[in-house]
C-alpha positions as CSV (number, residue, x, y, z in Angstrom):
1,M,0.0,0.0,0.0
2,V,2.8,2.4,0.8
3,L,4.7,1.9,-2.5
4,F,2.9,4.8,-4.1
5,L,4.5,7.2,-1.6
6,W,7.7,7.3,-3.7
7,M,6.4,7.2,-7.3
8,G,7.8,10.2,-9.2
9,V,9.5,11.9,-6.3
10,L,12.5,13.2,-8.2
11,C,14.0,13.0,-11.7
12,C,16.3,10.0,-12.2
13,Y,19.9,10.3,-11.1
14,G,20.8,7.6,-13.5
15,Q,20.9,3.8,-13.7
16,T,24.6,3.9,-12.8
17,D,23.8,3.6,-9.1
18,S,22.4,0.1,-9.6
19,V,25.7,-1.6,-10.0
20,A,25.4,-5.1,-8.7
21,T,28.3,-6.3,-6.5
22,R,28.8,-9.0,-3.9
23,I,31.4,-9.6,-1.3
24,I,33.5,-12.8,-1.8
25,D,34.3,-14.6,1.4
26,S,37.8,-16.1,2.1
27,N,36.7,-19.7,1.4
28,E,35.3,-18.8,-2.0
29,I,38.5,-16.9,-2.8
30,Q,40.6,-19.9,-1.7
31,D,38.5,-22.4,-3.8
32,K,38.6,-20.1,-6.8
33,Y,42.4,-19.7,-6.8
34,V,43.3,-23.1,-5.4
35,V,45.5,-21.5,-2.7
36,E,46.1,-23.6,0.4
37,E,47.4,-20.8,2.6
38,M,46.8,-17.2,2.2
39,D,47.8,-14.3,4.5
40,F,45.4,-11.4,5.1
41,I,47.1,-9.0,2.8
42,T,47.1,-11.5,-0.1
43,A,43.4,-12.4,0.5
44,E,42.5,-8.7,0.6
45,R,44.3,-8.1,-2.8
46,V,42.6,-11.1,-4.4
47,E,39.2,-9.9,-3.1
48,K,39.8,-6.4,-4.5
49,Q,40.7,-7.9,-7.9
50,I,37.5,-9.9,-8.0
51,I,35.3,-7.0,-6.9
52,L,36.9,-4.6,-9.5
53,Q,36.4,-7.2,-12.2
54,Q,32.8,-7.4,-11.2
55,L,32.7,-3.6,-11.5
56,V,33.9,-3.8,-15.0
57,E,31.3,-6.4,-15.9
58,S,28.6,-4.3,-14.2
59,L,29.6,-1.2,-16.2
60,A,29.4,-3.4,-19.4
61,E,25.8,-4.3,-18.5
62,I,25.0,-0.6,-18.0
63,N,26.4,0.1,-21.5
64,V,23.9,-2.2,-23.0
65,S,21.1,0.4,-22.1
66,C,23.2,3.3,-23.3
67,P,22.6,6.0,-24.6
68,T,20.4,7.1,-21.7
69,E,19.7,10.3,-19.9
70,I,21.1,11.1,-16.5
71,E,21.7,14.2,-14.4
72,C,25.1,15.7,-15.1
73,L,27.3,16.5,-12.1
74,G,24.3,17.3,-9.9
75,N,23.4,20.5,-11.8
76,A,19.9,19.5,-12.9
77,I,21.2,19.3,-16.4
78,L,20.1,16.2,-18.3
79,A,23.0,14.7,-20.2
80,I,23.1,11.6,-22.4
81,L,25.2,8.9,-20.9
82,D,27.0,7.3,-23.9
83,S,28.9,4.8,-22.0
84,M,30.9,4.0,-18.8
85,S,34.3,2.5,-18.5
86,F,36.9,1.7,-15.9
87,E,40.6,2.5,-16.2
88,Y,42.1,1.9,-12.8
89,P,41.7,3.9,-10.6
90,Q,39.2,6.0,-12.5
91,V,35.5,5.2,-13.2
92,N,34.7,7.1,-16.4
93,Y,31.4,8.6,-17.5
94,H,31.2,9.5,-21.2
95,L,28.5,12.1,-21.6
96,S,27.0,14.2,-24.4
97,L,24.7,17.3,-24.2
98,H,23.7,20.4,-26.0
99,S,25.9,23.3,-25.5
100,K,22.9,25.6,-24.8
101,D,22.1,23.4,-21.8
102,Y,25.6,23.7,-20.4
103,E,26.7,27.0,-18.9
104,E,30.4,27.6,-19.6
105,K,32.2,27.6,-16.2
106,P,35.8,27.0,-15.0
107,V,36.5,23.4,-14.4
108,E,37.1,24.1,-10.7
109,Q,33.7,25.6,-10.3
110,I,32.1,22.6,-12.0
111,K,34.0,20.3,-9.7
112,E,32.9,22.3,-6.7
113,E,29.2,22.0,-7.7
114,G,29.5,18.4,-8.6
115,A,31.1,17.5,-5.3
116,I,27.7,18.0,-3.6
117,H,26.2,15.3,-5.7
118,I,29.1,12.9,-5.1
119,L,28.6,13.5,-1.3
120,L,24.8,12.9,-1.5
121,V,25.2,9.6,-3.4
122,R,28.0,8.2,-1.2
123,T,25.9,5.3,0.1
124,T,24.8,4.0,-3.3
125,K,26.5,0.7,-4.4
126,L,28.8,2.3,-7.0
127,H,30.0,5.0,-4.8
128,Q,30.6,2.7,-1.8
129,L,32.9,0.8,-4.1
130,I,34.6,4.0,-5.1
131,G,35.2,4.9,-1.4
132,K,36.2,1.4,-0.3
133,Y,38.7,0.8,-3.0
134,H,40.0,4.3,-3.2
135,L,38.8,5.0,-6.8
136,G,38.3,8.3,-8.7
137,L,35.7,9.7,-11.1
138,T,36.2,11.2,-14.5
139,Y,33.4,12.9,-16.5
140,H,34.2,13.2,-20.2
141,I,31.7,15.7,-21.6
142,S,31.2,16.4,-25.3
143,F,28.7,18.5,-27.1
144,L,26.0,17.3,-29.5
145,D,25.9,20.5,-31.6
146,K,29.5,21.7,-31.8
147,E,33.0,20.5,-31.4
148,G,34.8,20.6,-28.1
149,G,33.9,19.6,-24.5
150,T,35.2,19.4,-21.0
151,T,36.8,16.8,-18.8
152,V,36.2,16.9,-15.1
153,I,38.4,14.7,-12.9
154,Y,38.0,13.8,-9.3
155,T,41.1,11.9,-8.1
156,P,40.8,9.1,-5.5
157,D,42.2,11.5,-2.9
158,E,39.7,14.2,-3.8
159,I,36.8,11.7,-3.5
160,S,38.2,10.5,-0.1
161,Q,38.3,14.1,1.1
162,I,34.7,14.7,0.0
163,Y,33.6,11.6,1.9
164,S,35.6,12.2,5.0
165,Q,35.4,16.0,5.4
166,G,32.0,16.6,3.9
167,L,30.8,20.0,2.7
168,P,29.3,23.1,4.4
169,K,25.8,22.4,5.5
170,E,24.5,25.6,3.9
171,R,25.7,24.3,0.5
172,V,24.0,21.0,1.0
173,L,20.7,22.7,2.1
174,H,20.8,25.0,-1.0
175,H,21.4,22.0,-3.3
176,L,18.6,20.0,-1.7
177,S,16.2,22.9,-1.9
178,N,17.0,23.3,-5.6
179,L,16.2,19.6,-6.1
180,L,12.9,19.9,-4.4
181,E,12.0,23.1,-6.4
182,E,12.8,21.2,-9.6
183,A,10.7,18.2,-8.5
184,N,7.8,20.3,-7.5
185,K,7.5,21.6,-11.1
186,S,6.1,18.3,-12.1
187,L,3.7,18.2,-9.1
188,P,0.9,17.7,-8.2
189,T,0.4,14.4,-10.0
190,Y,-2.2,11.6,-9.5
191,V,-0.7,8.4,-8.2
192,N,-4.0,6.6,-8.8
193,S,-7.7,7.3,-8.3
194,S,-7.2,7.3,-4.5
195,A,-4.1,9.4,-4.0
196,R,-2.4,12.5,-5.3
197,F,1.3,13.4,-4.7
198,D,1.1,17.2,-4.0
199,Y,4.6,18.6,-3.2
200,L,7.9,18.3,-1.3
201,A,9.0,20.9,1.2
202,I,11.5,21.5,4.0
203,N,9.8,22.7,7.2
204,N,11.3,23.2,10.7
205,G,14.1,20.7,10.3
206,F,12.0,18.1,8.4
207,L,11.7,17.1,4.8
208,Q,8.0,16.7,4.2
209,S,6.4,14.7,1.4
210,H,2.7,15.6,1.1
211,Y,-0.1,13.5,-0.3
212,T,-3.8,13.9,-0.6
213,I,-6.0,10.9,0.0
214,F,-9.4,10.7,-1.6
215,E,-11.3,8.9,1.0
216,D,-14.0,6.3,0.5
217,Q,-15.4,3.6,2.8
218,S,-12.4,1.3,2.5
219,F,-9.5,3.7,1.8
220,N,-9.4,6.5,4.3
221,I,-7.3,8.1,7.0
222,K,-8.9,6.1,9.8
223,N,-8.1,2.8,8.3
224,L,-4.6,3.9,7.3
225,K,-3.9,4.9,10.9
226,K,-4.5,1.2,11.9
227,S,-1.6,0.3,9.6
228,K,0.7,3.1,10.6
229,K,3.4,0.9,12.2
230,A,3.5,-1.5,9.2
231,M,3.7,1.5,6.8
232,K,6.6,3.0,8.7
233,L,8.4,-0.3,8.7
234,S,7.9,-0.6,4.9
235,L,9.1,3.0,4.4
236,W,12.2,2.2,6.6
237,V,13.1,-0.6,4.2
238,D,12.6,1.7,1.2
239,L,14.9,4.3,2.8
240,M,17.5,1.6,3.4
241,K,17.4,-0.1,0.0
242,G,15.4,2.3,-2.2
243,T,16.1,4.1,-5.5
244,A,18.9,6.6,-6.2
245,E,16.7,9.6,-5.5
246,L,15.8,8.1,-2.1
247,Y,19.5,7.8,-1.3
248,V,20.1,11.4,-2.2
249,L,17.2,12.7,0.0
250,T,18.0,10.5,2.9
251,T,21.7,11.3,2.9
252,G,20.9,15.0,2.5
253,C,18.7,14.8,5.6
254,A,21.4,12.9,7.5
255,I,24.0,15.6,6.7
256,L,21.7,18.4,7.8
257,N,20.4,16.4,10.8
258,Y,16.9,16.7,9.5
259,G,14.0,14.2,9.8
260,F,11.5,12.9,7.3
261,I,7.7,13.3,7.4
262,F,5.3,11.5,5.1
263,R,2.0,13.4,5.4
264,L,-1.2,11.8,4.1
265,A,-4.0,14.4,4.2
266,S,-7.7,13.8,3.7
267,D,-9.3,15.6,0.7
268,T,-11.9,16.9,3.2
269,K,-9.0,18.8,4.9
270,K,-10.2,17.7,8.3
271,K,-7.6,15.1,9.2
272,H,-4.3,13.7,8.2
273,L,-1.8,11.0,9.1
274,D,1.9,11.7,9.6
275,I,4.5,9.0,9.4
276,V,7.6,10.6,11.1
277,F,11.2,9.6,11.0
278,S,13.1,11.6,13.6
279,P,16.6,13.0,12.8
280,D,18.1,10.3,15.0
281,E,16.2,7.6,13.0
282,I,17.5,9.1,9.7
283,Q,21.0,9.1,11.2
284,E,20.6,5.4,12.1
285,I,19.5,4.6,8.6
286,E,22.5,6.4,7.1
287,R,24.9,4.6,9.5
288,N,23.5,1.2,8.5
289,R,23.8,2.0,4.8
290,L,27.4,3.1,5.2
291,Q,28.3,-0.1,7.1
292,R,26.9,-2.5,4.5
């Protein structure tokens, strides 16, 4: 029942965050390489090689669906992802876009703006790999309508610094507010005949997602309140394992020490149901994701 709560929340940040990986235990490494004795350092190196090879294979799978549109460097610019590649230690995005959609800026300014997006997607599978194995990111940007382009490079040390030191909270809040403003341009929208997704907002230290419920005898606020605990549990799982846009919103709230409110309001305007995640609960979700 609660799945509709997240339909259409934000524009897609790209399928690149769905990279599938798995951790190989020491027994499997030993069986695969027929090694009778293996010290910790050797086992760690073999595991790294296996994981990085899986990364290459995952990027190859992503390339099958290319070209596809993704957001470019967190600037709300839709670029065409032509392909992805991996040349140790850099994960490479090969992008194309129209020059009129790309404001000419110094590379350092582009890097500074893009760092916010890198920070906000730090718990996605791809970026956890980048952090764990000390990898970098390179964006190769070319134009569809004229010659030339830009290359933006984040070295492994620069990525590590973004993850470890973070960024000023006011910059994160500004970026998150811009994302919500952009999302609200496509709202309200009807999820189905019983619910409408109205808007997203930041109020008093909470990110609020507002829905209108068109009540009838079976689907109404009174009955939904009876399922409040189950709905919150389901939403908790979604925040832990959800889509890329959920990762961005949850991480943004964690950095700002904000909470999350899902408000379901009756179309009669007389009653509503709030499912609340406190700032401490959002912090717990973020810690669990970082430890996976």
